[in-house]
C-alpha positions in Angstrom: 17.1 -8.5 -2.8 14.8 -6.8 -4.7 11.9 -9.0 -6.8 12.8 -10.2 -9.8 11.4 -8.7 -13.2 7.8 -9.2 -13.9 5.9 -9.0 -17.2 4.0 -6.0 -18.3 0.5 -6.4 -19.6 0.1 -5.2 -23.4 -3.8 -4.7 -24.2 -2.8 -5.8 -27.9 -1.4 -8.9 -26.6 -3.2 -9.8 -23.4 -6.6 -8.3 -23.6 -9.2 -9.1 -21.0 -10.4 -12.5 -21.3 -7.8 -13.7 -23.5 -6.7 -13.1 -26.9 -9.0 -14.1 -29.5 -6.4 -16.1 -31.1 -3.9 -18.5 -29.5 0.0 -18.3 -30.4 -0.5 -21.4 -32.3 -3.3 -19.8 -34.4 -1.1 -16.7 -35.0 2.1 -18.6 -36.2 0.1 -21.2 -37.9 0.8 -25.0 -38.2 4.7 -24.5 -38.1 5.6 -25.9 -34.3 9.0 -24.0 -34.8 7.0 -20.8 -35.8 5.0 -21.0 -32.5 8.0 -22.0 -30.1 10.2 -18.8 -32.0 7.2 -16.1 -31.4 6.3 -17.5 -27.7 9.9 -16.9 -27.2 10.2 -13.8 -28.8 6.8 -12.6 -26.6 8.2 -13.8 -23.4 11.1 -11.9 -23.8 9.4 -8.5 -25.0 7.3 -8.7 -21.8 10.3 -9.2 -19.8 11.7 -6.2 -21.4 8.6 -4.0 -20.6 8.3 -5.8 -17.1 12.4 -4.2 -16.2 11.0 -1.0 -17.1 8.7 -0.8 -14.7 10.9 -1.7 -12.2 12.8 1.6 -12.3 14.7 3.9 -10.2 11.3 5.0 -8.7 10.7 1.7 -7.5 14.4 1.0 -6.3 14.3 4.2 -4.5 11.3 3.6 -2.6 12.6 0.3 -1.2 15.9 1.8 -0.1 13.8 4.6 1.6 11.8 2.0 3.7 15.0 0.1 4.7 16.5 2.9 5.6 13.4 4.7 7.5 13.9 5.4 10.8 11.3 5.3 13.7 12.6 7.7 15.9 12.3 9.9 12.8 8.6 8.8 12.2 7.9 9.5 16.1 9.5 12.8 16.0 7.7 13.8 12.9 4.0 12.6 14.7 5.0 14.6 17.6 5.9 17.7 15.7 2.7 17.4 14.0 0.6 17.5 16.6 2.5 20.4 18.3 1.9 22.5 15.0 -1.9 21.4 15.2 -1.9 23.0 18.7 -0.5 25.9 17.9 -2.8 26.3 14.8 -5.8 25.9 16.8 -4.9 28.5 19.3 -3.9 30.7 16.6 -7.7 30.3 15.2 -9.4 30.6 18.6 -7.7 33.7 19.2 -8.1 34.9 16.1 -11.8 34.4 16.3 -12.2 36.2 19.4 -11.1 39.5 17.5 -12.6 38.8 14.4 -16.3 40.2 13.5 -18.6 37.6 12.8 -18.5 37.8 8.8 -14.8 38.1 8.7 -14.6 35.3 11.0 -17.2 33.2 8.7 -14.8 33.8 5.4 -11.9 32.8 7.5 -13.1 29.8 8.4 -14.2 28.9 5.1 -10.7 29.8 4.1 -9.1 27.8 6.5 -11.4 24.6 5.7 -10.9 24.6 2.1 -7.0 25.1 2.7 -6.9 22.1 5.7 -9.0 20.0 3.4 -6.4 20.3 0.1 -3.6 20.3 2.2 -4.8 16.7 3.8 -5.7 15.1 0.4 -2.0 16.5 -0.5 -0.5 14.7 2.6 -3.0 11.6 1.8 -1.5 11.4 -1.7 2.2 11.6 -0.7 2.0 9.0 2.0 1.1 6.4 -0.2 3.1 7.8 -3.2 6.2 5.7 -2.4 3.9 2.1 -3.0 2.6 3.0 -6.6 5.5 1.8 -8.6 5.6 -1.7 -7.0 1.5 -1.4 -7.7 2.2 -1.0 -10.9 4.5 -4.0 -11.4 2.0 -6.1 -9.2 -0.9 -5.4 -12.4 1.5 -6.2 -14.6 2.5 -9.4 -13.3 -0.6 -10.7 -12.3 -2.7 -9.4 -16.0 0.2 -11.0 -17.9 0.4 -14.1 -15.9 -3.2 -14.4 -16.4 -3.3 -13.9 -20.3 -0.4 -16.4 -20.3 -1.9 -19.1 -18.2 -5.4 -18.5 -20.4 -6.1 -21.8 -22.3 -6.4 -20.3 -25.7 -2.8 -19.2 -25.6 -1.6 -22.6 -25.4 1.1 -21.9 -27.8 2.8 -19.6 -25.7 2.8 -21.3 -22.6 3.9 -24.3 -24.1 6.9 -22.1 -25.6 8.0 -21.2 -22.0 9.9 -22.9 -19.5 8.3 -25.1 -17.5 9.4 -23.3 -14.6 7.2 -20.5 -15.4 4.0 -20.6 -14.0 5.8 -20.9 -10.5 8.1 -18.3 -10.9 5.3 -15.8 -12.4 3.3 -16.5 -9.0 6.1 -15.7 -6.8 6.8 -12.5 -9.1 3.0 -11.4 -8.2 3.4 -12.0 -4.6 6.9 -10.4 -4.4 5.5 -7.7 -5.8 2.4 -7.3 -4.0 4.7 -7.6 -0.4 6.9 -5.0 -1.9 3.9 -2.5 -2.3 2.4 -3.1 1.2 5.7 -3.0 3.1 6.2 0.4 0.9 2.5 1.7 1.9 3.1 0.7 5.7 6.9 0.8 6.3 7.5 3.4 9.8 3.8 1.7 11.1 5.2 -1.5 10.4 8.4 -0.6 12.3 6.3 0.9 15.1 4.5 -2.5 15.7 7.4 -4.9 15.7 7.7 -6.5 18.9 11.2 -4.6 19.8 9.8 -1.2 19.4 8.7 -0.9 22.5 8.8 -2.1 26.1 7.4 -5.3 27.3 4.3 -4.2 29.3 3.8 -7.7 31.4 6.0 -6.4 34.1 4.6 -3.0 34.4 5.6 0.2 32.6 7.4 3.3 33.7 6.2 6.8 32.6 9.0 7.0 30.1 7.8 3.6 28.9 4.1 4.3 28.1 5.5 7.6 26.7 7.1 5.5 24.2 4.1 3.3 23.5 1.9 6.7 22.9 3.7 7.4 20.4 4.1 4.2 18.8 0.4 4.4 18.5 0.6 7.7 17.2 2.6 6.6 14.2 0.3 3.7 13.4 -3.0 5.7 13.6 -1.3 8.7 11.5 -0.9 5.9 8.6 -4.4 4.6 9.5 -6.0 7.8 9.4 -4.5 8.6 5.8 -5.7 5.2 4.8 -9.3 5.7 5.9 -9.4 9.2 4.6 -7.9 8.0 1.0 -11.1 5.4 1.1 -13.6 7.9 2.3 -12.4 10.3 -0.5 -12.4 7.5 -3.3 -8.8 7.6 -3.6 -8.6 3.4 -3.2 -6.0 2.0 -5.5 -8.2 0.6 -8.4 -6.4 -2.4 -10.2 -8.1 -5.4 -11.8 -9.7 -8.0 -9.4 -6.8 -10.3 -9.8 -4.2 -7.8 -8.0 -6.9 -6.7 -5.6 -6.8 -10.1 -4.4 -2.8 -10.4 -4.5 -2.6 -7.0 -2.3 -5.4 -7.5 -0.1 -3.7 -11.1 1.0 -0.3 -9.2 1.7 -2.0 -6.5 3.4 -3.9 -8.5 5.7 -1.2 -11.2 6.1 1.8 -8.6 6.8 0.0 -5.5 8.2 -3.0 -7.0 9.6 -1.2 -9.6 11.5 1.1 -7.1 12.7 -1.4 -5.1 14.0 -3.1 -7.7 15.9 -0.2 -8.5 17.6 0.2 -4.9 18.6 -3.1 -4.3 19.6 -2.7 -7.6 21.5 0.3 -6.2 23.3 -0.9 -2.9 24.3 -4.6 -1.9 23.9 -5.1 -3.3 27.7 -1.7 -2.8 29.0 -2.6 0.3 30.7 0.0 2.4 28.9 -2.2 5.7 29.5 -5.0 6.0 32.4 -7.5 8.7 30.5 -8.7 8.5 27.4 -7.6 5.2 25.8 -9.6 5.7 22.7 -7.6 8.7 21.7 -4.9 5.9 20.7 -6.7 2.8 20.2 -9.0 3.8 17.8 -9.7 0.5 15.9 -10.0 -3.0 16.6 -8.2 -5.7 14.8 -11.1 -6.3 13.0 -11.8 -2.8 11.6 -8.0 -2.3 11.0 -8.6 -5.6 8.8 -11.5 -3.7 7.0 -9.5 -0.5 6.4 -6.8 -2.6 4.7 -9.3 -4.0 2.3 -10.9 -0.9 1.9 -7.9 0.5 0.1 -8.2 -1.5 -2.9 -10.9 -1.5 -5.2 -11.6 -3.6 -8.4 -11.7 -2.1 -11.9 -13.5 -5.3 -13.1 -16.4 -4.0 -10.5 -16.8 -7.7 -9.0 -15.2 -7.0 -6.2 
């Protein structure tokens, strides 16, 4: 089930730190006017929130639900094959080229590769952006409504509103995380690979290598994003929500995956090629994907 609609922030209604005047101040001493204004504002916020949860978010949720782990494995294998071909072609070309021509070719290739890599990173996490927007809307609006200076608005809302709002915030945060880490989460699931406790066949070891490759491909993209300054910049309240969801969902899955396979003997040579990060390093990576616009994180 998709998360319930979440309110959207409006700078004119809920500026950082609360409004200059509470709803009761705007409505005057008339309690009926306060209640009517609060009800109208609540309906307006819900309407804007509904527009945020648009086809983009719904389509991406369906995509994650239908995402096939085997497709992800095949894609990673295809990328590795293509990289090997490109490396071989570049090596052969380099031997034939003159020194000056080779330098020009290498420069062009590096520039093109860098641009393509950044585009790959942006495409990788693009499906989660709709849910991130909704998470921002939910956290900022909830903070504004709960601000003591907006007492008239809170009093006009249903008494269950604070609990419902917190649930909306969490649901959008979890949706963003699952959209950003869809295939790796499938790869790290206990039933995605063999049980290593009784030993593994060559085919099973290859399977575990493929699972590591799917996880590492997404983690490498996240690391590149953080290094390139492409971390999601959101309000500090949203940072806390998304980090909690990231560590709780993806970090916990990686902890279990690492414990299950890191020392399983799935590869006899160069295990560092697959086991690139400890659980602690992976958690730090998850946290580095988010930055606060409030400069207090």
